[in-house]
C-alpha positions in Angstrom: 16.7 103.1 71.9 15.5 99.6 71.6 13.8 97.9 68.6 12.1 94.6 68.3 11.7 93.2 64.8 9.5 90.2 64.0 9.8 88.0 60.9 8.5 84.7 59.7 4.8 85.4 59.2 2.9 84.4 56.1 0.3 82.2 54.6 -0.1 78.6 55.7 -2.7 76.0 55.2 -4.7 74.6 58.2 -2.6 72.0 59.9 0.6 73.6 58.7 3.5 75.2 60.7 5.2 78.5 60.9 8.1 79.8 62.9 8.2 83.4 64.0 11.3 85.2 65.1 11.8 88.4 67.0 15.1 90.0 67.5 15.8 92.8 70.0 18.5 95.4 69.1 19.8 98.7 70.3 20.8 99.8 73.8 20.2 96.7 75.8 21.7 95.9 79.2 19.6 92.8 79.9 16.3 91.2 78.9 14.0 89.7 81.4 10.9 88.0 80.0 10.0 87.8 76.3 6.8 86.8 74.8 4.1 86.8 72.1 0.7 88.3 71.7 -1.7 88.2 68.8 -4.6 90.2 67.6 -7.3 89.0 65.2 -9.5 91.4 63.2 -12.2 92.9 65.4 -10.8 91.3 68.5 -8.7 92.5 71.4 -5.0 91.7 71.6 -4.5 88.3 73.2 -1.6 86.9 75.2 -0.1 83.8 73.6 2.8 82.9 75.9 5.9 84.1 77.7 9.4 82.9 78.3 11.0 84.2 81.5 14.6 84.8 82.1 14.9 81.5 83.8 13.1 79.6 81.0 9.6 79.2 82.5 7.1 79.2 79.7 3.4 79.6 80.5 1.1 79.5 77.4 -2.5 80.5 76.7 -4.8 77.5 76.8 -5.8 77.9 73.2 -2.2 77.3 72.0 -0.9 74.9 74.6 0.5 71.7 73.0 0.6 73.3 69.5 2.9 76.3 70.0 6.3 76.5 71.6 8.4 79.5 72.6 12.1 79.5 72.9 14.8 82.1 73.1 18.5 82.6 72.2 19.9 84.9 74.8 23.1 85.4 72.8 21.1 86.8 69.9 18.5 88.6 72.0 15.9 86.7 70.0 12.7 84.9 70.9 11.0 82.3 68.7 7.4 81.1 68.3 7.1 77.7 66.7 3.5 77.2 65.7 2.3 73.8 64.7 -1.1 72.4 63.6 -2.3 75.9 62.8 -6.0 76.5 62.7 -8.0 79.3 61.0 -8.7 80.8 64.4 -4.9 81.3 64.9 -5.0 83.8 62.1 -3.9 87.2 63.5 -1.1 89.7 63.6 1.5 88.4 66.0 3.4 90.8 68.2 6.5 90.1 70.3 7.2 91.9 73.5 10.2 92.0 75.8 11.0 93.5 79.2 14.3 95.2 78.7 16.7 97.0 80.9 18.7 99.6 79.0 21.0 100.4 81.9 22.2 98.8 85.2 20.1 100.0 88.1 17.1 101.1 86.0 13.9 99.2 85.9 13.0 97.1 82.9 10.4 98.5 80.5 8.2 96.8 78.0 8.9 97.0 74.3 6.8 95.8 71.4 7.5 94.8 67.8 5.5 96.1 64.9 3.7 92.8 64.3 3.8 90.1 61.6 0.7 88.7 59.9 -0.1 85.1 60.1 -2.8 83.9 57.7 -4.2 80.4 58.0 -6.3 79.5 54.9 -6.7 76.8 52.4 
């Protein structure tokens, strides 16, 4: 069984910064890509960015230049550094990871429970 646990959400003023973390735990053989999505009230879930196993990091256009994703493979953890936050960044942020639980088996997608980011003065 695999779990992803996000942390680091909260209230921040416009222009401020937050750093989200997401740690994967459980029966993990290897982790391929890890990434972040977000969902604002009344809107569909939106892709934010992904970090692949070789470190390639594509971002959504709306966050490019303001957000940065990194990962610590030794800790099975992915981070989302969010700078210059705007009110339209307010959403529940979810992490996702493609995880192999056993050698020879395909990777499957796993999701965290989400963490709220509120951007307001």
